[in-house]
C-alpha positions as CSV (number, residue, x, y, z in Angstrom):
1,M,-2.5,-8.3,9.0
2,K,0.0,-11.1,8.9
3,N,-1.0,-14.5,7.3
4,S,-4.3,-13.4,6.2
5,Q,-6.7,-14.8,3.5
6,I,-6.9,-11.7,1.1
7,K,-7.3,-12.1,-2.2
8,I,-8.6,-8.6,-3.9
9,S,-7.7,-6.5,-6.9
10,I,-6.3,-2.9,-6.0
11,D,-9.2,-1.1,-8.0
12,E,-12.0,-3.1,-5.7
13,L,-10.1,-2.2,-2.8
14,L,-9.8,1.4,-3.6
15,K,-13.4,1.7,-5.1
16,G,-15.0,4.8,-4.8
17,I,-11.6,6.8,-4.2
18,T,-10.1,9.3,-6.5
19,Y,-6.6,7.8,-7.6
20,K,-4.0,7.7,-10.3
21,C,-1.7,4.7,-11.3
22,Q,-0.1,2.8,-14.4
23,S,-2.6,0.2,-15.8
24,P,-0.6,-2.8,-14.9
25,I,-0.4,-2.1,-11.0
26,R,-4.3,-1.7,-11.4
27,E,-4.2,-5.4,-12.3
28,S,-2.5,-6.6,-9.0
29,I,-4.1,-8.7,-6.4
30,I,-3.5,-8.0,-3.5
31,R,-3.0,-11.3,-0.9
32,G,-2.3,-9.3,2.4
33,I,-2.2,-5.8,3.7
34,S,0.5,-4.3,6.5
35,I,1.4,-1.3,7.9
36,D,4.4,-2.6,9.2
37,S,7.2,-3.7,6.5
38,R,8.6,-6.2,8.2
39,N,5.4,-8.1,7.8
40,V,5.3,-7.4,4.3
41,T,5.6,-10.4,2.1
42,K,4.6,-11.1,-1.8
43,D,1.6,-9.3,-3.2
44,Y,1.0,-7.5,-0.2
45,L,-0.2,-3.8,-0.1
46,F,2.0,-1.6,2.2
47,F,0.1,1.3,3.6
48,A,3.1,4.1,4.5
49,V,1.8,6.5,6.9
50,K,3.4,9.1,9.3
51,G,2.9,8.0,12.7
52,F,3.7,9.5,16.1
53,N,7.0,7.8,16.8
54,Q,8.2,6.7,12.8
55,N,7.2,7.6,9.7
56,G,5.9,4.7,7.6
57,N,7.2,6.3,4.4
58,S,10.8,5.4,5.4
59,F,10.2,2.1,5.0
60,I,8.8,1.8,1.6
61,T,11.9,0.4,0.1
62,Q,12.2,-2.3,2.8
63,A,8.6,-3.1,1.8
64,L,8.9,-3.4,-1.9
65,D,12.2,-5.6,-0.8
66,N,10.1,-8.1,1.1
67,G,7.4,-8.3,-1.7
68,A,4.7,-5.8,-1.5
69,S,3.5,-5.5,-5.1
70,I,1.8,-1.9,-4.1
71,V,2.5,1.2,-1.3
72,L,-0.2,3.6,-0.7
73,P,1.8,6.2,1.2
74,D,0.4,9.7,2.3
75,E,3.6,11.4,0.9
76,Q,4.1,11.6,-3.0
77,H,6.9,8.9,-4.3
78,N,8.4,8.4,-7.9
79,N,8.2,4.5,-8.1
80,D,5.7,2.7,-10.4
81,K,4.2,0.5,-7.5
82,I,3.5,3.6,-5.5
83,I,0.1,5.0,-5.4
84,F,-0.4,8.3,-3.7
85,I,-3.6,8.6,-2.0
86,P,-4.6,11.9,-0.5
87,N,-5.7,11.9,2.9
88,L,-4.5,8.3,3.3
89,R,-5.2,8.3,7.0
90,W,-8.9,9.5,6.8
91,H,-9.4,6.9,4.0
92,I,-7.8,3.6,6.1
93,G,-10.1,5.2,8.9
94,N,-13.4,5.1,7.0
């Protein structure tokens, strides 16, 4: 979603999903969501998932450089802006 009108906290967005993250990131407000790192801007959430042709996890650095405040990957990473969600693809679809 580019130029969306989203404004939601990460706790509200992930309500009902068990996850671990550091407290400062829990208070982040998301203003947009994208699965394409090229569309990420300030305060966006970037979903980094493996696809058939590309692996979104390879674009985490680009998404963060573009202003992503939070990244949800389907692989584990060490970064204070990344929240690993097991079975992420399933959660995105539901």
